[in-house]
N, C-alpha and C positions, 0 to 999 in steps of 0.2 A: 634387621635387628640381629645381635647377638645370639649365637643358641644358648647362649645360661639364662637370658632373661626369657619371661614367661610372655606370654603374645598378649596383646591389650584386649582387656575384659568387654566384649560384645555387648554386656547388658549395664555396662556403666552410661549414667543419663548424663556426667557432664562432658563439657569439647574440653581441651588442652585450656582455650582463652578462660572459660567458668575455672578450670582449678587454680589459674595464676593467681586470681587474685588481683588482676588490674581490673581500672575503669573499663565500662561497657565502651566497646566500638575501640578499642584501643588494642595494637599486637603487640603482644606480650614480648619484652626484648630479649628473655632466654631462651624464645622459642628457636629453636636452631642454636643456638650458643654452645660451648664448651664441648666437652671430650667426647671421644664415643660413647662412654657409660651416660651420658648425663641425658637426663628428658626430653627436651627438647632435641637434643639429637636424633634420638630414638622414635619419637612421634614421625620426624619430618622422615625417617627411614620407613619405615611402617606404612608412611602417605603413599613415598617414591613406590613401593613394593606391592601399592593393595591390599596389607594386613590389617588393617587398620577399619573397622566396623564402627557405625554409629547407632545408634538405637533405630532409626527406622532399616539398617539391613538386616540388623540383630532379628527384630521382630519379624521382618520378610523372609528368613531365613527359617524361623521358628513356626509360623502362623501361614505364611503363605502372601501372606497380606500386608498391604503399608501404607501408614497415615497420611504418606505423600503421595498422589494418582502419579505418574510420568507414563510416556507412551514408550514404546518400546524403540530400542534404537534401529536404524537404517544401516545396514551395511554398508552402504554404497555412498552414503553421503560423505562429505570430503572431511580428513582431522581437523581436529581443533586448533585453534594459534595462540597460544597465550605473549600478551605482549604487559612491558612493564615501561612504567616510566617513572623515575622518579626526579623531582626537581625541590626546588628551593632559590630563595634569591641569589647563595652560589654559583648555583650550576645544575645542570640535569644531567642523567644517566636513562639510555635505554636500551634495551635488549627484549631480543623472542627467548622464553624459557620453557622449557619440556612438561616441567610440573608444578606444581601447587607450593611441594616442600622447596624450590628451588625462589617462588616466589615470597614466601616466605621468609627465606635466607637472606636475600637480598634487601626485604626490606628492616631489617633485623641490622643486616651489616653497615646500610650507607647511612642509615636513619633518617633520611628526607624527611620535612615537614609533609609533604603530597606526596601520596604513593597514585600512580593511573596501572590501575590493571584493566586490560582490555580482552575479550575473549570473544572472536568469532567461532562459528559454527561450533554453538554450544550445544552438542548431543550428548557427549560423554555422562551418564550420570552419576559416574564412580565422579568424575572431575568435580563435577557438582556439587555432589555431598563433601569431599574434602574440601571444596569452599565453605561452605555449610559450617564444617568445624574448624577450620583456621581462621575464619572471621566472624564465627557465633554468629551467622545468619539465620533470619527465621524460618522455618522449613517450609510454610508457605511461600513466604516471597522466591525462595527457589525453586517450590513447582512453578511459581509463574514465569518462572526464567525458562521453566524445560516444558513449558506448553507454549505453543504459537499462536497466534492474533490473540493477544490481551489488546484491552482495549487502554486506552492511557489513564493512567492513573496512579496517585501521590498515598501512599501505603506508611504510617508514622508508626515505627517501632521504638523499642526500649533503647538498642544501643546501634540502631542507624535509621536511616530514612530510606525507603525505597519508592523509585521511581519507574514508570514505564513509558516509552513514548512509540510514536509509527515514526520511522524514519523513513523518508523516500529515497528509494531504489536507482540511480543515476544508470545503471545499464537498460533495466525494466523500466519503461513509459507508464507511469499508473499504476505499479504497485507501491508497495509498501513494507517494511520491514521491522519485525520487534526489538527493542532496545531496551533493557531492564539495566538502572544505575543503583548500586547500592552508595549510599554515603553514609562513613562514617566520619572519625573524630582526627582522620590523617589519612584516610585512603578513600579512593574512588574506584568499584569496581561497574562495568559495561559487558553486560554480554548481548553479543550480535549472534542474530539467526543463520547468517550466512557470510560467506569469506569474497561476495563479487567486488567489493569495494564499499566504502560507506562516503560521508560526509564530512566526515570530524579531521579532514587535513590540515583544514584552516587551525584547528584548535592544535595538533600536534607543531604543526611549522611555527607559531607564536610560542610554545615551549620551547621548542628548539634556539628560536633567534632570541628569545627574553623578550620577544618584542608585548609593549603595554602592561596591563597591572597583573598579569595570570603569574608569575613565578612570586611575586611579591606576594601573593594574597593565598589564601587556605583551598582544602579541598571542595568547599560549600562554592567559591568563583570557578571552578575547574566544572562542577557540575553544571552552572550556569553558563560558561562554553562551550559546552555541549550542546547544551538546550536549545541555543542562541544558534551555534553553526544548524543542528536538526530544524528551529524553523525555517530559518532562513534559507534552507535545500528547498522549498515549498517554492520557491519564487521563480528559479527558471525552468522547474519542472511546470508551472502554473502559466509562465510564460509562452513556452514549447505550447503547452494545450490549447491557451490564445490564440495562435499561428495557427494550428491546425483545424480550430472551429471557423475561422475569419476565413479561411482558404477554402475549406469545404461549403462554407454558406457562397462563397463566390460561385464554386460549379454548383451549387445546387440551384440558384438563378439562372445562370446560363443554358446548362443543358442537364440532360435529365440520366443518369447513369443505374444499372442496376445494382453495382454494390455501393449505392452509395447510403440505404439503409442500413446494411451491416457497419458501415464507417462512423454513422451517427448512435446507433447502438455500443460501437467501440469507444465512442469516445466518452458517452453516457454513462459508461463502467466504470470510465476512470476518471470522472468527475467523483461518483457516487464514490468510490475508493479514497480518493481524498478529504471527501465528506466527512466521511467515518472514521480518519481518520485524523481531522485537525479538530474535529467539534468535543472529543471529549479531552484532547490535550488541552483545550482550553479551560477547560474546567480544573486539568491537575494544577496548570500554572497559576492558575486563581489560589486554591488551595494553598500554594508555594508562597504566592504572595502576601495571602491574607492571617496564614498562619502562624504562626512561630516555633521552630524546634531549635535545641541546642545545639545541633552541627550546622545550622542555617545561618547567619547574621544576618542583622537588619540592613546594613549596605547592602549585601548579594540580594536581598530581596527589592533594593529600588533596583537592581539592575535586572531582577526580573518584570518586572515593571512593563519594561522595553519591550522586550520578547511577547511580553501578552499584548503590546499595542500594535506589532508586527503581526501577530498569530489574526487579530481582529481583522486588519487588513485583507488576511491569505484566505479566510472565511467570507470576505465580502467577494473578493474576486472567485473563489472557487460558488459563492451563491450566487454569482452572477453567469458564470461559465453556466450552470446548472439549470439556468432561466432560459441562456440562449439556446443551451442542446434541445432542450423542449421546445422551444419557439421553431429550430430548422427542422424537426421532425415533423411538425403542423405546417411548414411551408412546404418540404418535401411531399406530404400527401397532398397541401392543395394542388403541389403542382403537378405532379401526377395524374389527382384527377380533373384537372385544366388540362391535361394535355388527353387524356381521354375521352374529355368531354369533345375537344376538337376531332378526336378520330370519328367519335359518334355522330357528331355535327356534317361530317363529310359524306360519311358514308348513308347518312339519314337523306341529303341533299340528292346524293346520286337515286337513292331508290326512290325516292320522289318523281324529279324529272323520269325515271324511267316506267313510273307504273302509266299513264298513258299510252307512251306505243307498246307497252305488254297489253295493255285491255284490247287494244284496238287489234294486234295482230291473234291475239285470241279469238275475238269475235268473226276475222275472216278466214281465219284456222278451222270453220264448222264442217266445211265441207257439205255444202246444203246443195240438191243438183235442182239445177236451174230448171232444165225441163220438165220436172213433175208440177213446178207452180213457178209463177211469175213472180212470186215474191221471196221465192230464195234467193236474195241477196243477188240481187238482177245487177248489181254493178260490176260481177263479177264477169259478165262478160262485155265490161265496155272494155272500149280500144284504150284509155288512160286508164283504167284501174288500178292499175298495179304503183302508177305514180301521184296516184288520187291518194292511195294509203299512206305512201312514205310522207307524200305532203300534210297529211292529216296527221302524222304521229309529229313529224318536226315542229306544226303549229302547236298542238297542246303540253309538247314541251319546251320552248320557248315561251311561251303563255303563262307557265309553274314557274320557268326560270325569274321570270320581269316578275311576278307575284314577289319570289321572296327575296327578290332586291328591294322592291317597294317596300315591304317589311324589315327592311334590314337585318333579315337573317343571315346572311352572305356578305 
């Protein structure tokens, strides 16, 4: 911003998009256009320098409170990555940019019918506010992007559609990350929580190669492609989970290990995490298939029904794995109890066999004096008395052992 120009008015309630007089959901062509004195370029400079304040920021400075409640930033989180892809039937361009102003300038400059902005590690609240002003996004939707652990849902706003999904993390089994998607007239903005990788490479590859219908369709078809990639990403995760469940089930039957319970609980948590992610997603996709929206064509809703069918299969697998994990815990507890019963059975048999010899040894260990009375254990004076006691012990033990075998307790 040049020194002669006054700074932006913090109390102004309209964004540059709203003041441009264009239809909602569109990127104004004059944004970032013209000479150094044009309002679009000045606005882009203000965003790049961080001097542009929104009503949310100005109220925060004045009263200490904000209508959009967002968490504090963590200084240890990785930097945000802004990726722009513009494409159409004639071709595509892709680049990683540093500011929202650069993204807006590229959209204005290239005039592609579809613009996909993918934001990874969206933790910078200032950048989120810049997106809100540049694309006239609703502040509640932006708040949901800043707040993690949202359930999958669809919010219909006047100038855009906001979709939240849970995307499986490829490097962390059983974990999901939030994916927020804004659908406008000529743009799609996706916000990811992490930068460890995603499942959207297939969509990017189709855009680069021009494979399929994606370059000939609008931004709503791109949203379908993103949702379809997210849904299909659950299949390999569930396949790996199913193999681990089958392997652990065989180990439970073959042997008993100390860490079996911990492994079962770990699998149970992963299955429940998948279940919490896919059940709300089914309702969200059903909403997209059922309700009409100006930015979502009827033809695209037909494709979304295919996503719904795939998600129904995923839910069936999740429910089946959930029942298997519960049954595995029951089987494991039964095996542990059976093993304990076998141990107790062996110890009981040993104790039962040695009860008569113990009794006989106790009787003949009372040390009565045979000289005082002839009835004080006269067999103690026998020549074969010791062998008689041992034989009596052996006979009684064998008799009890035979009794146990006759009852089929051994």
